One Martini backbone bead per residue (centre of mass of N, CA, C, O) as a GRO file, in nm:
protein
   99
    1MET     BB    1  -3.240  -2.549  -1.791
    2GLN     BB    2  -3.419  -2.617  -2.036
    3ASP     BB    3  -3.667  -2.457  -1.937
    4VAL     BB    4  -3.542  -2.178  -1.951
    5VAL     BB    5  -3.473  -2.180  -2.251
    6ASN     BB    6  -3.762  -2.231  -2.353
    7GLN     BB    7  -3.887  -1.976  -2.224
    8ILE     BB    8  -3.711  -1.772  -2.374
    9MET     BB    9  -3.779  -1.871  -2.671
   10ALA     BB   10  -4.100  -1.830  -2.645
   11ASN     BB   11  -4.026  -1.528  -2.561
   12PRO     BB   12  -3.954  -1.249  -2.744
   13LEU     BB   13  -3.933  -1.022  -2.532
   14PHE     BB   14  -3.732  -1.163  -2.344
   15SER     BB   15  -3.514  -1.200  -2.561
   16LEU     BB   16  -3.476  -0.897  -2.621
   17VAL     BB   17  -3.390  -0.810  -2.337
   18LEU     BB   18  -3.144  -1.002  -2.313
   19ALA     BB   19  -2.998  -0.897  -2.566
   20LEU     BB   20  -2.973  -0.604  -2.467
   21LEU     BB   21  -2.809  -0.668  -2.213
   22ALA     BB   22  -2.573  -0.807  -2.358
   23PHE     BB   23  -2.498  -0.566  -2.534
   24LEU     BB   24  -2.440  -0.364  -2.303
   25LEU     BB   25  -2.223  -0.528  -2.166
   26CYS     BB   26  -2.029  -0.543  -2.408
   27PHE     BB   27  -2.005  -0.241  -2.455
   28PHE     BB   28  -1.879  -0.163  -2.174
   29ILE     BB   29  -1.635  -0.348  -2.193
   30LEU     BB   30  -1.521  -0.236  -2.463
   31LYS     BB   31  -1.499   0.056  -2.370
   32SER     BB   32  -1.290   0.007  -2.145
   33LEU     BB   33  -1.079  -0.131  -2.328
   34PHE     BB   34  -1.046   0.111  -2.515
   35ARG     BB   35  -0.936   0.307  -2.303
   36ILE     BB   36  -0.686   0.144  -2.232
   37ALA     BB   37  -0.569   0.133  -2.518
   38LEU     BB   38  -0.555   0.441  -2.556
   39PHE     BB   39  -0.358   0.493  -2.327
   40PHE     BB   40  -0.122   0.318  -2.444
   41VAL     BB   41  -0.099   0.472  -2.710
   42ALA     BB   42  -0.029   0.745  -2.582
   43LEU     BB   43   0.228   0.651  -2.439
   44PHE     BB   44   0.373   0.557  -2.695
   45ALA     BB   45   0.367   0.833  -2.839
   46LEU     BB   46   0.526   0.987  -2.625
   47TYR     BB   47   0.781   0.813  -2.636
   48THR     BB   48   0.837   0.845  -2.937
   49GLY     BB   49   0.859   1.155  -2.928
   50TYR     BB   50   1.093   1.164  -2.732
   51VAL     BB   51   1.297   1.001  -2.897
   52TYR     BB   52   1.286   1.181  -3.155
   53PHE     BB   53   1.324   1.484  -3.018
   54PHE     BB   54   1.487   1.443  -2.703
   55GLN     BB   55   1.733   1.241  -2.683
   56GLU     BB   56   1.982   1.433  -2.719
   57LYS     BB   57   1.918   1.639  -2.487
   58TYR     BB   58   1.748   1.401  -2.305
   59PRO     BB   59   1.868   1.143  -2.179
   60ILE     BB   60   1.845   0.835  -2.072
   61PRO     BB   61   1.933   0.691  -1.799
   62GLN     BB   62   2.158   0.473  -1.682
   63ILE     BB   63   2.176   0.157  -1.536
   64ASP     BB   64   2.337   0.016  -1.268
   65PRO     BB   65   2.381  -0.313  -1.191
   66GLN     BB   66   2.524  -0.287  -0.915
   67THR     BB   67   2.303  -0.121  -0.774
   68VAL     BB   68   2.077  -0.326  -0.809
   69ASP     BB   69   2.216  -0.553  -0.646
   70GLU     BB   70   2.237  -0.401  -0.380
   71TRP     BB   71   1.931  -0.348  -0.342
   72THR     BB   72   1.845  -0.645  -0.352
   73GLN     BB   73   2.000  -0.728  -0.094
   74LYS     BB   74   1.871  -0.524   0.103
   75VAL     BB   75   1.569  -0.610   0.053
   76GLY     BB   76   1.596  -0.924   0.096
   77GLU     BB   77   1.611  -0.911   0.414
   78TYR     BB   78   1.284  -0.820   0.439
   79ILE     BB   79   1.197  -1.084   0.315
   80PRO     BB   80   1.007  -1.336   0.369
   81THR     BB   81   1.017  -1.686   0.341
   82ASP     BB   82   0.730  -1.727   0.504
   83LEU     BB   83   0.420  -1.601   0.434
   84ASN     BB   84   0.216  -1.768   0.618
   85ILE     BB   85   0.355  -1.699   0.908
   86SER     BB   86   0.474  -1.395   0.915
   87LEU     BB   87   0.197  -1.301   0.869
   88LEU     BB   88  -0.076  -1.153   0.961
   89ASP     BB   89  -0.383  -1.222   1.091
   90THR     BB   90  -0.705  -1.064   1.044
   91ASN     BB   91  -0.834  -1.285   1.228
   92PHE     BB   92  -0.922  -1.215   1.566
   93SER     BB   93  -1.110  -1.470   1.650
   94ARG     BB   94  -0.874  -1.630   1.664
   95THR     BB   95  -0.645  -1.814   1.787
   96LEU     BB   96  -0.330  -1.826   1.868
   97ARG     BB   97  -0.045  -1.959   1.760
   98LYS     BB   98   0.184  -2.202   1.885
   99ASP     BB   99   0.529  -2.252   1.785
   0.00000   0.00000   0.00000
């Protein structure tokens, strides 16, 4: 590993190319993160505008906790308790286990 570092440091053109690649990589990562952050800022601005201008005319409906509990119990019946055994294995080359 030390040989690779010494070889990179000895050749200024190679160092410049690697630095440019690292800069481009960081730039594209930060650009995508900036787009995601801008999307969330726009969502927050839309929500804030809704609350400020339209809350009285079109209020957000309230959720009934009893209805949420009922749906949680209904859906809970269909959730398997042991996810490792009850889900199908997508590797069909293995033999099926006999439980």
